[in-house]
A tleap script that builds the chain and sets N, CA, C and O, in Angstrom:
source leaprc.protein.ff14SB
mol = sequence {
  NASP ARG LEU GLN GLN ILE PHE ASP THR THR
  PRO ASP VAL ILE ARG LEU VAL ASN ALA ALA
  GLY GLU VAL ILE LEU CYS ASN ARG ALA ALA
  LEU GLU PHE PHE GLY ALA ALA SER LEU GLU
  GLU LEU ARG GLN ARG SER PHE GLN ALA SER
  TYR PRO GLN TRP ALA GLY THR GLN THR LEU
  GLU VAL GLY ILE PRO ALA ALA LEU PHE LYS
  GLY SER TRP ARG GLY GLU THR VAL LEU ILE
  ASN ALA GLN GLY LEU GLU ILE LYS ALA SER
  GLN VAL ILE LEU ALA LEU PRO ASP SER ASP
  GLY SER SER TYR LEU PHE THR LEU ILE CYS
  ARG SER LEU CTHR
}
set mol.1.N position { 88.663 -6.905 -116.662 }
set mol.1.CA position { 88.762 -5.624 -117.593 }
set mol.1.C position { 87.973 -4.461 -117.306 }
set mol.1.O position { 87.107 -4.699 -116.464 }
set mol.2.N position { 87.985 -3.521 -117.644 }
set mol.2.CA position { 87.448 -2.199 -116.977 }
set mol.2.C position { 86.117 -1.958 -117.353 }
set mol.2.O position { 85.705 -0.998 -116.702 }
set mol.3.N position { 85.248 -2.408 -118.124 }
set mol.3.CA position { 84.065 -2.440 -117.890 }
set mol.3.C position { 83.352 -3.125 -116.687 }
set mol.3.O position { 82.371 -2.653 -116.112 }
set mol.4.N position { 84.007 -4.372 -116.360 }
set mol.4.CA position { 83.901 -4.998 -115.300 }
set mol.4.C position { 84.266 -4.199 -114.051 }
set mol.4.O position { 83.411 -4.103 -113.170 }
set mol.5.N position { 85.281 -3.702 -113.917 }
set mol.5.CA position { 85.878 -2.741 -112.999 }
set mol.5.C position { 84.499 -1.684 -112.756 }
set mol.5.O position { 83.879 -1.659 -111.693 }
set mol.6.N position { 84.260 -1.082 -113.602 }
set mol.6.CA position { 83.005 -0.026 -113.828 }
set mol.6.C position { 81.947 -0.697 -112.727 }
set mol.6.O position { 81.613 -0.329 -111.601 }
set mol.7.N position { 81.637 -1.628 -113.392 }
set mol.7.CA position { 80.732 -2.358 -113.256 }
set mol.7.C position { 80.625 -2.772 -111.783 }
set mol.7.O position { 79.541 -2.588 -111.229 }
set mol.8.N position { 81.653 -3.319 -111.081 }
set mol.8.CA position { 81.958 -3.807 -109.565 }
set mol.8.C position { 82.335 -2.461 -108.745 }
set mol.8.O position { 82.575 -2.560 -107.541 }
set mol.9.N position { 82.395 -1.000 -109.501 }
set mol.9.CA position { 82.807 0.049 -108.326 }
set mol.9.C position { 81.691 1.031 -108.120 }
set mol.9.O position { 81.526 1.629 -107.057 }
set mol.10.N position { 80.786 1.203 -109.382 }
set mol.10.CA position { 79.710 2.237 -109.349 }
set mol.10.C position { 78.912 2.026 -108.296 }
set mol.10.O position { 78.393 0.931 -108.080 }
set mol.11.N position { 78.690 3.453 -107.274 }
set mol.11.CA position { 77.739 3.170 -106.290 }
set mol.11.C position { 76.433 3.364 -107.228 }
set mol.11.O position { 75.585 3.945 -106.551 }
set mol.12.N position { 76.021 3.133 -108.354 }
set mol.12.CA position { 75.071 2.771 -108.689 }
set mol.12.C position { 74.472 1.321 -108.574 }
set mol.12.O position { 75.225 0.349 -108.646 }
set mol.13.N position { 73.091 1.173 -108.393 }
set mol.13.CA position { 72.399 0.111 -107.866 }
set mol.13.C position { 71.986 -0.470 -109.742 }
set mol.13.O position { 71.068 -0.078 -110.463 }
set mol.14.N position { 72.910 -1.340 -109.992 }
set mol.14.CA position { 72.782 -1.962 -111.112 }
set mol.14.C position { 72.199 -3.561 -111.174 }
set mol.14.O position { 72.819 -4.526 -110.727 }
set mol.15.N position { 70.817 -3.621 -111.853 }
set mol.15.CA position { 70.378 -4.980 -111.885 }
set mol.15.C position { 70.009 -5.471 -113.450 }
set mol.15.O position { 69.633 -4.668 -114.304 }
set mol.16.N position { 70.136 -6.600 -113.644 }
set mol.16.CA position { 69.721 -7.412 -115.008 }
set mol.16.C position { 68.567 -8.100 -114.646 }
set mol.16.O position { 68.706 -8.916 -113.735 }
set mol.17.N position { 67.295 -7.951 -115.210 }
set mol.17.CA position { 66.443 -8.588 -114.951 }
set mol.17.C position { 65.902 -9.060 -116.258 }
set mol.17.O position { 65.771 -8.450 -117.319 }
set mol.18.N position { 65.517 -10.730 -115.816 }
set mol.18.CA position { 64.420 -11.087 -117.360 }
set mol.18.C position { 63.045 -10.658 -117.016 }
set mol.18.O position { 62.596 -10.355 -115.911 }
set mol.19.N position { 62.261 -10.699 -118.573 }
set mol.19.CA position { 60.744 -10.571 -118.742 }
set mol.19.C position { 59.923 -11.099 -117.324 }
set mol.19.O position { 58.879 -10.557 -116.961 }
set mol.20.N position { 60.426 -12.007 -116.732 }
set mol.20.CA position { 59.471 -12.393 -115.558 }
set mol.20.C position { 59.868 -11.758 -114.142 }
set mol.20.O position { 59.336 -12.030 -113.066 }
set mol.21.N position { 60.873 -10.890 -114.359 }
set mol.21.CA position { 61.460 -9.728 -112.928 }
set mol.21.C position { 62.254 -10.828 -112.408 }
set mol.21.O position { 62.225 -10.807 -111.178 }
set mol.22.N position { 63.031 -11.888 -112.926 }
set mol.22.CA position { 63.981 -12.470 -111.805 }
set mol.22.C position { 65.021 -12.048 -111.955 }
set mol.22.O position { 65.250 -11.900 -113.156 }
set mol.23.N position { 66.356 -11.565 -110.914 }
set mol.23.CA position { 67.250 -10.990 -111.222 }
set mol.23.C position { 68.155 -11.887 -111.592 }
set mol.23.O position { 68.356 -12.932 -110.975 }
set mol.24.N position { 68.885 -11.462 -112.839 }
set mol.24.CA position { 69.775 -12.340 -113.367 }
set mol.24.C position { 71.448 -11.988 -113.313 }
set mol.24.O position { 72.348 -12.779 -113.596 }
set mol.25.N position { 71.582 -10.741 -112.919 }
set mol.25.CA position { 72.653 -10.076 -112.563 }
set mol.25.C position { 72.689 -8.988 -111.628 }
set mol.25.O position { 71.729 -8.217 -111.606 }
set mol.26.N position { 73.594 -8.829 -110.906 }
set mol.26.CA position { 73.562 -7.625 -110.072 }
set mol.26.C position { 75.142 -7.206 -109.558 }
set mol.26.O position { 75.991 -8.092 -109.462 }
set mol.27.N position { 75.433 -5.916 -109.267 }
set mol.27.CA position { 76.384 -5.472 -108.974 }
set mol.27.C position { 76.687 -5.236 -107.287 }
set mol.27.O position { 75.797 -5.424 -106.457 }
set mol.28.N position { 77.669 -4.926 -107.021 }
set mol.28.CA position { 77.944 -5.150 -105.561 }
set mol.28.C position { 77.122 -3.820 -104.994 }
set mol.28.O position { 76.668 -3.986 -103.863 }
set mol.29.N position { 76.910 -2.774 -105.486 }
set mol.29.CA position { 76.160 -1.496 -104.852 }
set mol.29.C position { 74.549 -2.451 -104.798 }
set mol.29.O position { 73.820 -2.265 -103.824 }
set mol.30.N position { 74.295 -3.027 -105.442 }
set mol.30.CA position { 72.816 -3.603 -105.403 }
set mol.30.C position { 72.871 -4.339 -104.345 }
set mol.30.O position { 72.398 -3.904 -103.296 }
set mol.31.N position { 73.365 -5.399 -104.396 }
set mol.31.CA position { 73.603 -6.175 -103.026 }
set mol.31.C position { 74.066 -5.536 -101.928 }
set mol.31.O position { 73.878 -6.316 -100.994 }
set mol.32.N position { 74.608 -4.463 -101.495 }
set mol.32.CA position { 74.575 -3.549 -100.378 }
set mol.32.C position { 73.426 -2.998 -100.362 }
set mol.32.O position { 72.817 -3.251 -99.323 }
set mol.33.N position { 72.805 -2.265 -101.177 }
set mol.33.CA position { 71.857 -1.469 -101.188 }
set mol.33.C position { 70.712 -2.393 -100.529 }
set mol.33.O position { 70.289 -1.844 -99.511 }
set mol.34.N position { 70.096 -3.590 -100.782 }
set mol.34.CA position { 69.253 -4.276 -100.639 }
set mol.34.C position { 69.539 -5.177 -99.561 }
set mol.34.O position { 68.666 -5.963 -99.190 }
set mol.35.N position { 70.652 -5.147 -99.027 }
set mol.35.CA position { 71.213 -6.013 -97.852 }
set mol.35.C position { 71.251 -7.539 -98.442 }
set mol.35.O position { 70.814 -8.268 -97.552 }
set mol.36.N position { 71.445 -7.959 -99.076 }
set mol.36.CA position { 71.980 -9.057 -99.653 }
set mol.36.C position { 73.389 -9.437 -99.802 }
set mol.36.O position { 74.170 -8.752 -100.462 }
set mol.37.N position { 73.812 -10.787 -99.050 }
set mol.37.CA position { 74.889 -11.065 -98.986 }
set mol.37.C position { 75.317 -11.799 -100.205 }
set mol.37.O position { 76.438 -12.307 -100.154 }
set mol.38.N position { 74.638 -11.940 -101.265 }
set mol.38.CA position { 74.973 -12.717 -102.766 }
set mol.38.C position { 73.608 -12.505 -103.408 }
set mol.38.O position { 72.520 -12.209 -102.913 }
set mol.39.N position { 74.102 -12.814 -105.012 }
set mol.39.CA position { 73.232 -12.976 -106.183 }
set mol.39.C position { 72.142 -13.766 -105.518 }
set mol.39.O position { 71.041 -13.258 -105.304 }
set mol.40.N position { 72.381 -14.786 -105.246 }
set mol.40.CA position { 71.398 -15.876 -104.808 }
set mol.40.C position { 70.302 -15.661 -103.928 }
set mol.40.O position { 69.131 -16.040 -103.978 }
set mol.41.N position { 70.992 -14.909 -103.037 }
set mol.41.CA position { 69.548 -14.524 -101.738 }
set mol.41.C position { 68.814 -13.334 -102.311 }
set mol.41.O position { 67.656 -13.081 -101.976 }
set mol.42.N position { 69.672 -12.417 -103.402 }
set mol.42.CA position { 68.394 -11.653 -103.964 }
set mol.42.C position { 67.489 -12.104 -104.776 }
set mol.42.O position { 66.316 -11.786 -104.971 }
set mol.43.N position { 68.156 -12.856 -105.208 }
set mol.43.CA position { 67.177 -13.720 -106.500 }
set mol.43.C position { 65.840 -14.556 -105.416 }
set mol.43.O position { 64.684 -14.739 -105.798 }
set mol.44.N position { 66.265 -14.865 -104.356 }
set mol.44.CA position { 64.886 -15.120 -103.120 }
set mol.44.C position { 64.142 -14.302 -103.301 }
set mol.44.O position { 63.006 -14.719 -103.526 }
set mol.45.N position { 64.303 -12.964 -103.308 }
set mol.45.CA position { 63.135 -11.821 -103.080 }
set mol.45.C position { 62.646 -11.315 -104.378 }
set mol.45.O position { 63.189 -11.464 -105.473 }
set mol.46.N position { 61.342 -10.582 -104.056 }
set mol.46.CA position { 60.537 -10.755 -105.351 }
set mol.46.C position { 60.722 -9.503 -105.844 }
set mol.46.O position { 60.518 -8.633 -104.997 }
set mol.47.N position { 61.078 -9.060 -107.052 }
set mol.47.CA position { 61.439 -7.855 -107.496 }
set mol.47.C position { 60.631 -6.868 -107.404 }
set mol.47.O position { 61.059 -5.798 -107.836 }
set mol.48.N position { 59.455 -6.891 -106.918 }
set mol.48.CA position { 58.494 -5.884 -106.705 }
set mol.48.C position { 58.550 -5.570 -105.275 }
set mol.48.O position { 57.811 -4.628 -104.993 }
set mol.49.N position { 59.118 -6.005 -104.399 }
set mol.49.CA position { 59.637 -5.658 -103.228 }
set mol.49.C position { 60.648 -4.895 -102.948 }
set mol.49.O position { 60.921 -4.534 -101.803 }
set mol.50.N position { 61.242 -4.609 -103.898 }
set mol.50.CA position { 62.568 -3.716 -103.971 }
set mol.50.C position { 61.833 -2.166 -104.234 }
set mol.50.O position { 62.659 -1.299 -104.523 }
set mol.51.N position { 60.654 -1.786 -104.183 }
set mol.51.CA position { 59.757 -0.771 -104.489 }
set mol.51.C position { 58.574 -0.791 -103.929 }
set mol.51.O position { 57.984 -1.829 -103.630 }
set mol.52.N position { 58.036 0.651 -103.702 }
set mol.52.CA position { 56.803 0.917 -102.729 }
set mol.52.C position { 56.122 0.644 -103.772 }
set mol.52.O position { 56.648 0.629 -104.884 }
set mol.53.N position { 54.554 0.328 -103.527 }
set mol.53.CA position { 53.672 -0.126 -104.843 }
set mol.53.C position { 53.583 0.580 -105.994 }
set mol.53.O position { 53.618 0.073 -107.115 }
set mol.54.N position { 53.447 1.945 -105.714 }
set mol.54.CA position { 53.291 2.790 -106.778 }
set mol.54.C position { 54.435 3.278 -107.626 }
set mol.54.O position { 54.330 4.042 -108.585 }
set mol.55.N position { 55.586 2.721 -107.135 }
set mol.55.CA position { 56.797 2.961 -108.068 }
set mol.55.C position { 57.192 1.793 -108.779 }
set mol.55.O position { 57.744 1.854 -109.878 }
set mol.56.N position { 56.849 0.421 -108.015 }
set mol.56.CA position { 56.650 -0.853 -108.940 }
set mol.56.C position { 55.988 -0.770 -109.751 }
set mol.56.O position { 56.472 -1.109 -110.831 }
set mol.57.N position { 54.619 -0.320 -109.757 }
set mol.57.CA position { 53.687 -0.353 -110.835 }
set mol.57.C position { 54.267 1.054 -111.820 }
set mol.57.O position { 53.553 1.333 -112.783 }
set mol.58.N position { 55.219 1.711 -111.646 }
set mol.58.CA position { 55.588 2.671 -112.350 }
set mol.58.C position { 56.346 1.874 -113.505 }
set mol.58.O position { 56.053 1.950 -114.698 }
set mol.59.N position { 57.400 1.070 -112.942 }
set mol.59.CA position { 58.518 0.435 -113.458 }
set mol.59.C position { 57.861 -0.307 -114.757 }
set mol.59.O position { 58.180 -0.080 -115.925 }
set mol.60.N position { 56.754 -1.358 -114.256 }
set mol.60.CA position { 56.079 -2.468 -114.594 }
set mol.60.C position { 55.203 -1.659 -115.811 }
set mol.60.O position { 55.271 -2.135 -116.945 }
set mol.61.N position { 54.537 -0.670 -115.625 }
set mol.61.CA position { 53.485 -0.183 -116.486 }
set mol.61.C position { 54.068 1.254 -117.460 }
set mol.61.O position { 53.532 1.928 -118.340 }
set mol.62.N position { 54.994 1.283 -117.003 }
set mol.62.CA position { 55.538 2.899 -117.994 }
set mol.62.C position { 56.804 2.456 -118.343 }
set mol.62.O position { 57.135 2.317 -119.521 }
set mol.63.N position { 57.536 2.224 -117.406 }
set mol.63.CA position { 59.224 2.201 -117.537 }
set mol.63.C position { 59.137 0.976 -118.532 }
set mol.63.O position { 59.180 1.273 -119.726 }
set mol.64.N position { 59.054 0.028 -118.299 }
set mol.64.CA position { 59.509 -1.048 -119.004 }
set mol.64.C position { 58.711 -0.915 -120.599 }
set mol.64.O position { 59.381 -0.784 -121.623 }
set mol.65.N position { 57.542 -0.961 -120.606 }
set mol.65.CA position { 57.112 -0.713 -121.852 }
set mol.65.C position { 57.538 0.573 -122.908 }
set mol.65.O position { 57.456 0.528 -124.135 }
set mol.66.N position { 58.034 1.780 -122.049 }
set mol.66.CA position { 58.716 2.788 -122.969 }
set mol.66.C position { 60.021 2.209 -123.258 }
set mol.66.O position { 60.436 2.584 -124.354 }
set mol.67.N position { 60.715 1.511 -122.712 }
set mol.67.CA position { 61.888 0.957 -122.939 }
set mol.67.C position { 62.076 -0.149 -123.864 }
set mol.67.O position { 63.145 -0.176 -124.475 }
set mol.68.N position { 61.270 -1.012 -124.060 }
set mol.68.CA position { 60.704 -1.968 -125.199 }
set mol.68.C position { 60.243 -1.050 -126.112 }
set mol.68.O position { 60.447 -1.720 -127.124 }
set mol.69.N position { 59.699 0.146 -126.582 }
set mol.69.CA position { 59.377 0.692 -127.598 }
set mol.69.C position { 60.440 1.444 -127.955 }
set mol.69.O position { 60.912 1.092 -129.036 }
set mol.70.N position { 61.144 2.615 -127.287 }
set mol.70.CA position { 62.412 3.211 -127.701 }
set mol.70.C position { 63.912 2.754 -127.037 }
set mol.70.O position { 64.928 3.431 -127.200 }
set mol.71.N position { 63.877 1.683 -126.381 }
set mol.71.CA position { 65.238 1.075 -126.082 }
set mol.71.C position { 65.468 1.669 -124.704 }
set mol.71.O position { 66.209 1.014 -123.971 }
set mol.72.N position { 65.071 2.551 -124.330 }
set mol.72.CA position { 65.708 3.183 -122.943 }
set mol.72.C position { 64.479 3.838 -122.381 }
set mol.72.O position { 63.637 4.179 -123.212 }
set mol.73.N position { 64.246 4.058 -121.197 }
set mol.73.CA position { 63.565 4.914 -120.554 }
set mol.73.C position { 64.361 5.387 -119.040 }
set mol.73.O position { 65.138 4.647 -118.437 }
set mol.74.N position { 63.959 6.832 -118.578 }
set mol.74.CA position { 64.383 7.531 -117.463 }
set mol.74.C position { 63.786 8.243 -117.021 }
set mol.74.O position { 63.363 9.247 -117.595 }
set mol.75.N position { 63.524 7.855 -115.580 }
set mol.75.CA position { 62.732 8.719 -114.899 }
set mol.75.C position { 63.143 8.631 -113.190 }
set mol.75.O position { 64.056 7.916 -112.777 }
set mol.76.N position { 62.380 9.399 -112.407 }
set mol.76.CA position { 62.557 9.513 -111.024 }
set mol.76.C position { 61.712 8.265 -110.450 }
set mol.76.O position { 60.578 8.122 -110.907 }
set mol.77.N position { 62.132 7.442 -109.579 }
set mol.77.CA position { 61.570 6.587 -108.613 }
set mol.77.C position { 62.188 6.206 -107.178 }
set mol.77.O position { 63.312 6.561 -106.825 }
set mol.78.N position { 61.461 5.572 -106.532 }
set mol.78.CA position { 61.763 5.246 -104.816 }
set mol.78.C position { 61.839 3.688 -104.852 }
set mol.78.O position { 60.924 2.949 -105.217 }
set mol.79.N position { 63.246 3.249 -104.355 }
set mol.79.CA position { 63.605 2.174 -104.001 }
set mol.79.C position { 63.505 1.983 -102.205 }
set mol.79.O position { 63.717 2.839 -101.346 }
set mol.80.N position { 63.090 0.493 -102.032 }
set mol.80.CA position { 63.301 0.105 -100.751 }
set mol.80.C position { 64.401 -0.299 -100.427 }
set mol.80.O position { 64.697 -1.344 -101.006 }
set mol.81.N position { 65.520 0.264 -99.405 }
set mol.81.CA position { 66.837 -0.392 -99.215 }
set mol.81.C position { 66.641 -0.922 -98.033 }
set mol.81.O position { 65.697 -0.658 -97.289 }
set mol.82.N position { 67.962 -2.064 -97.716 }
set mol.82.CA position { 67.675 -3.053 -96.722 }
set mol.82.C position { 67.434 -2.611 -95.604 }
set mol.82.O position { 67.170 -3.631 -94.969 }
set mol.83.N position { 67.324 -1.549 -94.751 }
set mol.83.CA position { 66.602 -0.698 -93.481 }
set mol.83.C position { 65.255 -0.873 -93.862 }
set mol.83.O position { 64.542 -1.272 -92.941 }
set mol.84.N position { 64.642 -0.676 -95.049 }
set mol.84.CA position { 63.047 -0.457 -95.095 }
set mol.84.C position { 62.701 0.680 -95.367 }
set mol.84.O position { 61.505 0.913 -95.540 }
set mol.85.N position { 63.691 1.719 -95.481 }
set mol.85.CA position { 63.913 3.463 -96.103 }
set mol.85.C position { 63.383 3.364 -97.592 }
set mol.85.O position { 63.814 2.620 -98.474 }
set mol.86.N position { 62.601 4.059 -97.653 }
set mol.86.CA position { 62.344 4.617 -99.055 }
set mol.86.C position { 63.285 5.486 -99.555 }
set mol.86.O position { 63.373 6.515 -98.885 }
set mol.87.N position { 64.047 5.420 -100.543 }
set mol.87.CA position { 65.101 6.093 -101.228 }
set mol.87.C position { 64.715 6.815 -102.754 }
set mol.87.O position { 64.275 6.097 -103.652 }
set mol.88.N position { 64.881 8.033 -102.928 }
set mol.88.CA position { 64.319 8.596 -104.151 }
set mol.88.C position { 65.444 8.230 -104.971 }
set mol.88.O position { 66.541 8.379 -104.432 }
set mol.89.N position { 65.427 7.729 -106.299 }
set mol.89.CA position { 66.203 7.750 -107.180 }
set mol.89.C position { 65.887 7.922 -108.375 }
set mol.89.O position { 64.700 7.887 -108.699 }
set mol.90.N position { 66.937 8.158 -109.339 }
set mol.90.CA position { 66.979 8.180 -110.714 }
set mol.90.C position { 66.947 6.989 -111.247 }
set mol.90.O position { 67.743 6.158 -110.812 }
set mol.91.N position { 66.185 6.685 -112.128 }
set mol.91.CA position { 66.207 5.315 -112.646 }
set mol.91.C position { 66.527 5.363 -114.129 }
set mol.91.O position { 66.026 6.324 -114.712 }
set mol.92.N position { 67.118 4.688 -114.726 }
set mol.92.CA position { 67.114 4.134 -116.172 }
set mol.92.C position { 66.971 2.707 -116.424 }
set mol.92.O position { 67.586 1.856 -115.783 }
set mol.93.N position { 65.934 2.389 -117.615 }
set mol.93.CA position { 65.813 1.135 -117.853 }
set mol.93.C position { 66.156 0.954 -119.654 }
set mol.93.O position { 65.768 1.636 -120.602 }
set mol.94.N position { 67.152 -0.421 -119.590 }
set mol.94.CA position { 67.621 -0.534 -120.988 }
set mol.94.C position { 66.784 -1.758 -121.455 }
set mol.94.O position { 66.636 -2.592 -120.561 }
set mol.95.N position { 66.203 -2.062 -122.644 }
set mol.95.CA position { 65.558 -3.133 -122.917 }
set mol.95.C position { 66.727 -3.739 -124.153 }
set mol.95.O position { 67.014 -3.071 -125.146 }
set mol.96.N position { 67.254 -4.981 -123.891 }
set mol.96.CA position { 67.997 -5.613 -124.351 }
set mol.96.C position { 67.906 -7.050 -124.994 }
set mol.96.O position { 68.158 -8.104 -124.409 }
set mol.97.N position { 67.436 -6.881 -126.508 }
set mol.97.CA position { 66.807 -8.449 -126.661 }
set mol.97.C position { 67.956 -9.552 -126.757 }
set mol.97.O position { 69.092 -9.357 -127.189 }
set mol.98.N position { 67.447 -10.719 -126.281 }
set mol.98.CA position { 68.297 -11.898 -125.995 }
set mol.98.C position { 68.754 -12.170 -127.446 }
set mol.98.O position { 68.423 -11.754 -128.556 }
set mol.99.N position { 69.678 -13.068 -126.946 }
set mol.99.CA position { 70.367 -13.810 -128.117 }
set mol.99.C position { 69.669 -13.923 -129.536 }
set mol.99.O position { 70.127 -13.501 -130.598 }
set mol.100.N position { 68.569 -14.525 -129.350 }
set mol.100.CA position { 67.579 -14.815 -130.468 }
set mol.100.C position { 66.317 -14.171 -130.613 }
set mol.100.O position { 65.300 -14.626 -131.137 }
set mol.101.N position { 66.510 -13.029 -130.073 }
set mol.101.CA position { 65.248 -11.844 -130.152 }
set mol.101.C position { 64.072 -12.378 -129.773 }
set mol.101.O position { 62.996 -11.870 -130.087 }
set mol.102.N position { 64.174 -13.339 -129.138 }
set mol.102.CA position { 62.663 -13.929 -128.763 }
set mol.102.C position { 62.135 -13.259 -127.610 }
set mol.102.O position { 60.924 -13.263 -127.388 }
set mol.103.N position { 63.021 -12.638 -126.803 }
set mol.103.CA position { 62.671 -12.141 -125.345 }
set mol.103.C position { 63.487 -11.187 -125.216 }
set mol.103.O position { 64.383 -11.075 -126.053 }
set mol.104.N position { 63.365 -10.091 -123.940 }
set mol.104.CA position { 64.048 -8.967 -123.531 }
set mol.104.C position { 64.628 -9.224 -122.248 }
set mol.104.O position { 63.951 -9.854 -121.436 }
set mol.105.N position { 65.929 -8.784 -121.897 }
set mol.105.CA position { 66.410 -8.628 -120.615 }
set mol.105.C position { 66.332 -6.893 -120.493 }
set mol.105.O position { 66.189 -6.050 -121.378 }
set mol.106.N position { 66.473 -6.768 -119.177 }
set mol.106.CA position { 66.009 -5.114 -118.919 }
set mol.106.C position { 67.204 -4.807 -117.825 }
set mol.106.O position { 67.294 -5.557 -116.853 }
set mol.107.N position { 68.027 -3.819 -117.965 }
set mol.107.CA position { 68.857 -3.512 -116.965 }
set mol.107.C position { 68.382 -2.303 -116.825 }
set mol.107.O position { 67.938 -1.462 -117.606 }
set mol.108.N position { 68.597 -2.375 -115.389 }
set mol.108.CA position { 67.885 -1.031 -114.299 }
set mol.108.C position { 68.852 -0.905 -113.780 }
set mol.108.O position { 69.481 -1.802 -113.218 }
set mol.109.N position { 69.316 0.852 -113.919 }
set mol.109.CA position { 70.132 1.447 -113.198 }
set mol.109.C position { 69.579 2.405 -112.127 }
set mol.109.O position { 68.590 3.026 -112.516 }
set mol.110.N position { 69.897 2.617 -111.132 }
set mol.110.CA position { 69.382 3.212 -110.333 }
set mol.110.C position { 70.514 4.189 -109.409 }
set mol.110.O position { 71.544 3.652 -109.003 }
set mol.111.N position { 70.258 5.556 -109.135 }
set mol.111.CA position { 71.224 6.396 -108.468 }
set mol.111.C position { 70.474 7.107 -107.625 }
set mol.111.O position { 69.498 7.791 -107.933 }
set mol.112.N position { 70.947 6.940 -106.516 }
set mol.112.CA position { 70.491 7.737 -105.295 }
set mol.112.C position { 70.214 9.324 -105.682 }
set mol.112.O position { 71.153 9.825 -106.302 }
set mol.113.N position { 69.502 9.883 -105.520 }
set mol.113.CA position { 69.137 11.178 -105.318 }
set mol.113.C position { 68.735 11.857 -104.023 }
set mol.113.O position { 67.920 12.757 -103.821 }
set mol.114.N position { 69.601 11.121 -103.121 }
set mol.114.CA position { 69.468 11.803 -101.381 }
set mol.114.C position { 70.990 12.122 -101.032 }
set mol.114.O position { 71.286 12.597 -99.936 }
savepdb mol mol.pdb
quit
């Protein structure tokens, strides 16, 4: 369907993560950006490893709490790509309650600013 086509073809890095920081789903752009051959390979990596320390802290301590409170958060961040380079990006975080409302899933959408 069209939504799947958008998800698969956008150049934005999209990851769906659970409250423990485990990647549940990602798009092709995320796999390419982080140099992973598959979702399973990306899941083997620490979520925090995709950010420099300060940016990971910002995501966990500012972005996610704000998304929980307001439903979404937007700000600038830096991601570490497959070559180990720091890439400045715009990041949107969406907080989505799971089916029974007991926990949240977070959609992180990042667009390079370079």
